C-alpha positions in Angstrom: 19.0 192.9 334.9 16.9 191.6 337.7 15.8 188.0 337.4 12.5 187.6 335.5 11.9 191.4 335.1 13.0 193.9 332.5 14.6 196.1 335.1 18.1 197.5 335.5 19.7 199.1 338.5 23.3 200.1 339.0 24.0 202.4 342.0 27.4 203.1 343.5 28.7 199.9 341.9 31.3 200.8 339.4 30.6 204.5 339.3 29.4 206.9 341.9 25.6 207.4 342.0 22.9 205.8 340.0 23.3 205.1 336.3 20.3 206.7 334.7 20.6 205.3 331.1 21.6 202.1 329.4 22.4 202.0 325.7 20.9 199.0 323.9 23.4 198.1 321.2 22.1 197.1 317.8 23.7 193.7 318.0 25.4 193.8 314.6 28.0 191.2 315.5 26.8 190.1 318.9 23.6 189.7 320.9 22.1 192.9 322.2 23.7 194.2 325.4 23.1 197.1 327.8 25.9 199.6 328.1 25.8 202.0 331.1 25.6 205.7 330.2 26.1 208.3 333.0 25.5 212.0 333.1 29.3 212.5 333.1 29.3 210.6 329.7 26.6 213.0 328.5 28.9 215.9 329.3 31.9 214.2 327.7 30.0 213.5 324.5 28.8 217.1 324.3 32.4 218.4 324.6 33.4 216.0 321.8 30.6 217.3 319.5 31.5 220.9 320.3 35.2 220.3 319.6 34.4 218.6 316.3 32.2 221.5 315.3 34.7 224.1 316.4 37.6 222.5 314.6 35.5 222.3 311.4 34.6 226.0 311.6 38.2 226.9 312.4 39.5 225.0 309.3 36.6 226.2 307.1 36.2 229.9 307.7 33.7 230.3 304.8 31.3 227.8 306.5 27.6 228.7 306.8 26.8 225.8 309.0 25.1 227.8 311.7 22.9 229.6 309.2 20.9 226.4 309.0 20.2 223.0 310.6 21.7 219.6 311.0 19.6 216.7 309.9 20.2 213.9 312.4 19.3 210.4 311.1 18.5 208.9 314.4 17.6 205.3 315.0 14.7 204.3 317.2 14.0 207.3 319.4 11.8 205.5 321.9 13.2 205.0 325.4 12.2 202.0 327.5 11.2 202.4 331.1 13.4 200.0 333.2 12.0 201.0 336.6 13.7 202.9 339.3 13.7 206.0 337.1 16.1 204.3 334.6 15.7 204.4 330.8 17.2 202.3 328.1 17.2 202.6 324.3 19.2 203.3 321.2 22.2 205.6 321.6 20.5 208.2 319.4 17.3 208.0 321.6 19.3 208.7 324.7 21.2 211.6 323.0 18.0 213.2 321.8 16.4 212.9 325.2 18.7 215.5 326.7 19.7 217.9 323.9 21.5 221.1 325.1 19.0 223.9 324.9 21.3 226.0 322.6 21.2 223.3 319.9 17.4 223.1 319.6 17.2 225.7 316.8 19.8 223.9 314.8 18.5 220.3 314.9 16.1 218.5 312.6 13.8 216.7 312.3 11.2 217.3 315.0 10.5 214.7 317.7 7.4 213.4 316.0 9.2 212.7 312.7 12.2 211.2 314.5 9.8 208.7 316.2 8.2 207.4 313.0 8.8 203.8 311.6 11.9 203.7 309.5 10.4 203.6 306.0 7.9 206.4 306.8 10.6 208.4 308.5 12.9 208.1 305.4 10.2 209.4 303.2 9.5 212.4 305.5 13.2 213.2 305.8 13.5 213.3 302.0 10.6 215.6 301.7 12.0 217.8 304.5 15.4 218.0 302.8 13.8 219.1 299.5 11.5 221.6 301.2 13.8 223.1 303.8 16.8 224.8 302.2 18.2 225.7 305.6 19.4 222.2 306.2 23.2 222.5 305.9 24.4 219.1 307.2 23.4 215.5 307.6 24.6 213.0 310.2 24.2 209.3 310.1 25.4 205.9 308.9 26.7 205.9 305.2 24.2 203.4 303.7 21.2 205.1 305.3 22.4 208.5 304.2 22.7 207.1 300.6 19.1 205.8 300.7 17.9 209.2 301.9 19.8 211.1 299.1 18.7 208.7 296.4 15.1 209.2 297.5 15.6 212.9 297.2 16.7 212.5 293.6 13.7 210.3 292.9 11.3 212.8 294.3 13.0 215.9 293.0 13.8 214.4 289.5 16.9 216.6 289.2 20.6 216.4 290.0 21.3 216.4 293.7 23.4 219.5 293.8 20.5 221.5 292.4 18.0 219.9 294.8 20.2 220.5 297.9 22.3 223.6 297.0 23.0 224.5 300.6 24.1 221.0 301.9 27.6 221.7 303.2 28.6 218.8 305.4 28.0 215.0 305.8 29.1 213.5 309.2 29.2 209.8 308.9 30.2 206.9 311.2 29.2 203.4 312.4 30.6 201.6 309.4 33.3 202.3 306.8 32.4 204.6 304.0 34.9 202.9 301.6 32.3 200.6 299.9 30.0 203.6 299.3 32.4 206.3 298.3 31.9 205.9 294.6 28.1 206.0 294.9 28.4 209.3 296.9 30.6 210.7 294.1 28.2 209.7 291.4 25.3 211.3 293.3 27.0 214.7 293.9 29.2 214.7 290.7 31.3 217.8 290.7 29.5 219.4 293.6 30.2 217.3 296.7 29.8 218.5 300.2 32.5 218.1 302.8 32.7 214.7 304.6 33.8 214.1 308.2 34.1 210.7 309.7 33.5 210.0 313.4 33.9 207.0 315.6 31.3 207.1 318.2 30.1 204.1 320.2 27.7 203.2 322.9 30.7 203.1 325.3 32.5 206.3 324.4 33.3 208.9 321.7 36.6 207.7 320.4 37.7 209.7 317.3 36.8 212.2 314.7 38.2 213.7 311.5 39.4 217.3 311.4 38.4 219.1 308.2 41.1 218.9 305.6 42.8 215.9 307.1 42.8 212.5 305.5 41.8 210.3 308.5 40.3 210.5 312.0 42.3 211.4 315.0 42.0 209.3 318.2 40.5 211.6 320.8 41.4 210.4 324.3 39.9 213.5 326.0 36.2 212.6 326.5 35.7 210.5 329.6 37.6 207.4 328.4 41.0 205.8 329.1 42.4 203.7 326.2 44.3 200.5 326.1 45.0 198.2 323.2 45.5 194.6 322.5 47.3 193.6 319.3 44.8 191.9 316.9 46.9 188.8 316.5 46.6 188.1 320.3 42.9 187.7 320.1 41.6 184.2 320.4 39.6 182.3 317.8 36.4 184.0 319.0 37.8 187.5 318.6 38.3 188.0 322.4 41.4 189.0 324.3 42.6 186.1 326.6 42.4 187.0 330.3 46.2 187.0 330.7 47.0 189.0 327.5 49.2 192.1 328.0 47.5 195.4 327.0 49.4 198.2 325.3 49.1 201.8 326.6 48.6 204.6 324.2 52.3 205.7 324.6 53.5 202.3 323.3 51.3 201.8 320.2 52.9 201.0 316.9 51.8 202.4 313.6 50.6 200.0 311.0 49.5 197.5 313.6 45.8 196.5 314.2 44.5 196.7 317.8 41.4 195.7 319.7 40.2 198.6 321.9 40.0 198.3 325.7 38.1 201.1 327.5 37.7 202.4 331.0 35.0 205.1 331.1 33.2 207.7 333.2 30.1 205.5 332.9 31.7 202.8 335.1 33.2 200.4 332.5 36.6 199.1 333.5 39.0 197.6 331.0 36.1 196.7 328.8 36.7 195.0 325.4 34.3 197.0 323.2 34.5 194.8 320.0 36.0 197.5 317.6 39.4 197.4 316.1 41.6 200.3 314.8 44.9 200.8 313.2 47.2 203.8 313.9 48.7 205.3 310.8 50.6 208.1 312.5 51.6 209.1 316.1 51.7 212.9 315.8 48.8 213.5 315.3 47.2 210.2 316.3 45.7 209.3 313.0 43.7 206.1 313.0 41.5 204.1 310.6 38.5 202.0 311.8 39.3 198.4 310.7 36.0 196.8 311.8 34.7 194.6 314.5 36.7 191.9 316.3 34.5 189.4 314.5 36.1 188.4 311.2 35.7 185.8 308.5 37.6 183.0 310.1 35.6 179.7 309.9 38.5 178.2 307.9 41.2 179.9 310.0 41.7 182.5 307.3 41.0 185.5 309.6 39.8 187.9 306.9 39.0 191.2 308.5 36.0 193.4 308.0 38.3 196.1 306.6 39.7 193.7 304.0 36.1 192.6 303.0 35.0 196.2 302.6 38.1 197.1 300.6 37.4 194.2 298.2 33.9 195.5 297.7 35.1 199.1 297.2 37.4 197.8 294.5 34.5 195.9 292.8 32.5 199.1 292.9 35.2 201.0 291.0 34.1 199.2 287.8 32.0 201.4 285.6 28.3 200.8 285.9 28.5 198.6 289.0 26.6 199.8 292.0 26.8 197.5 295.1 24.4 199.1 297.6 25.0 196.6 300.4 26.6 193.2 300.9 27.2 190.3 303.3 29.7 187.5 303.2 29.7 184.3 305.3 31.0 180.8 305.2 29.6 177.7 303.5 31.1 175.2 305.9 30.5 172.0 304.0 31.7 173.4 300.7 34.7 175.2 302.4 34.1 178.5 300.6 32.7 182.0 301.1 29.3 183.0 300.0 28.9 186.6 299.0 25.5 188.3 298.6 25.7 191.6 296.7 22.7 193.9 296.8 23.0 195.8 293.5 21.3 199.0 292.6 21.1 200.4 289.1 24.2 198.7 287.7 25.0 195.1 286.8 27.9 192.7 286.8 27.7 191.7 283.1 31.1 191.4 281.5 33.0 190.8 284.7 33.4 187.9 287.2 32.7 189.4 290.6 33.7 186.1 292.4 37.1 186.2 290.8 37.7 189.8 291.5 36.7 189.5 295.2 38.9 186.4 295.4 41.9 188.2 294.0 41.3 191.2 296.2 41.3 189.1 299.4 44.3 187.1 298.1 46.3 190.4 297.7 45.3 191.7 301.1 45.5 188.6 303.4 48.4 186.2 303.5 46.5 183.5 305.3 43.6 183.6 302.7 46.2 183.5 299.9 47.9 180.5 301.4 44.7 178.6 302.0 43.4 179.3 298.5 46.6 178.1 296.9 46.5 175.0 299.0 42.9 174.3 298.2 41.9 174.6 301.8 39.4 177.3 300.7 37.5 176.9 297.4 36.7 179.8 295.0 33.9 182.0 296.5 30.4 182.1 295.2 28.6 185.3 294.5 24.8 185.8 294.4 23.4 189.1 293.2 20.0 190.3 294.6 18.0 193.5 294.1 19.1 196.3 296.3 15.9 196.7 298.3 15.7 193.0 299.1 18.5 193.0 301.7 16.8 195.8 303.7 13.4 194.1 303.5 15.1 190.9 304.8 16.8 192.8 307.6 13.4 194.3 308.7 11.3 191.1 308.4 13.7 188.5 309.5 16.2 190.2 311.8 13.8 192.9 313.0 16.5 195.6 312.5 16.3 198.4 310.0 17.5 202.0 309.9 19.3 204.4 312.2 22.2 202.6 314.0 21.1 199.1 312.9 23.6 198.1 310.2 23.7 195.2 307.8 26.5 193.0 309.1 29.1 192.8 306.3 30.5 189.6 307.8 28.0 187.0 309.0 28.8 186.7 312.7 27.0 183.3 313.1 29.0 180.1 313.5 27.6 178.2 310.5 26.7 181.1 308.2 23.0 181.1 309.3 22.5 184.8 308.2 23.7 184.4 304.6 21.6 181.2 304.3 18.6 183.0 305.7 19.1 185.9 303.2 19.5 183.5 300.2 16.3 181.6 301.2 14.4 184.9 301.7 15.6 185.9 298.2 14.4 182.7 296.6 11.0 182.9 298.3 10.5 186.4 296.9 12.0 185.6 293.5 14.5 188.4 293.7 17.8 186.5 293.1 19.1 188.2 289.9 22.1 186.2 289.0 24.4 183.6 290.7 
């Protein structure tokens, strides 16, 4: 970035030629950054998408996917002019700027709809889904797909499977689907579509799920070279120390959590991307996404994002409970965790969500269990708010809503500023339901 000007230029620096695009990350757990995106990376990502589709069709011979369209829930589709012929923007904006010509008949919505503000776009997409029975698949982030499908039921006033009888496939990624799985099941009841998980990132396409298999496979074939750092070797800021030994793919151990280090055909070299994964098998290379390197650790408890999401998924298993979104952060002075649960149609009457979350983390995390038993961390506090409040706060306070901008499930700030901000916003708008 040139001093004093919003202009980027990388030419013959870490990759041959000029880098034409930069992905602006959404900044879920870190300040926004600019990730180089070369034409070679375009080609690699296209191969990944084609392979994902081919394997799905190979495993599902009765598929009618190509008799209709894929609804792509893109984020901000506007590209910024950085000068020198260089553009920057959301990953989805860059992807949509150069679609292969052969995919044009199979992609929805149109460019004008994709460029709308988030709330208006969500409404138009719901209307499009209800109107166009040729839409066979949806691709996006789980909470935003849920919002879209719920809006369809509100507009259509009928069960989802009757409103969308030809919906065959949901491709999801960006955050774990575990906390939302029960809500998807309730929406579709006994007529669910197929679900495929993918692990894309601004840096590289890393993994996808083969239809019929329980987890994603690591995919080291698309312009990226992988190395791994054991999670326990990260420092207290979630960063690998400069002298840490990296593990090549041939030496990974199943059951162990790793931070991902990438070298790519966009000119990144041994770059720590901020995601962590766990291998569950070596042949094939099954993995599970275990969250970002940021974790709930202000009291040295090192609770991971995967553990937090599993705790909420367990809470959502109670009948009538519908946690749409959530965030947890530290209350430093009180030495406890503050959970904010954005609840939809259900309620938590008759159960103690703080106790259940506390027990779930105690069962999953030995450090948390030890610190709780020693009194070093006090019992958590839970605040319940209306479901729409957390999205309104994200838009008005954070300036982030929709597409690839996700609600951070773990507050990444040092002092729990985000959870405090959300609580204050809730009080100002009188939407705190129950402490």
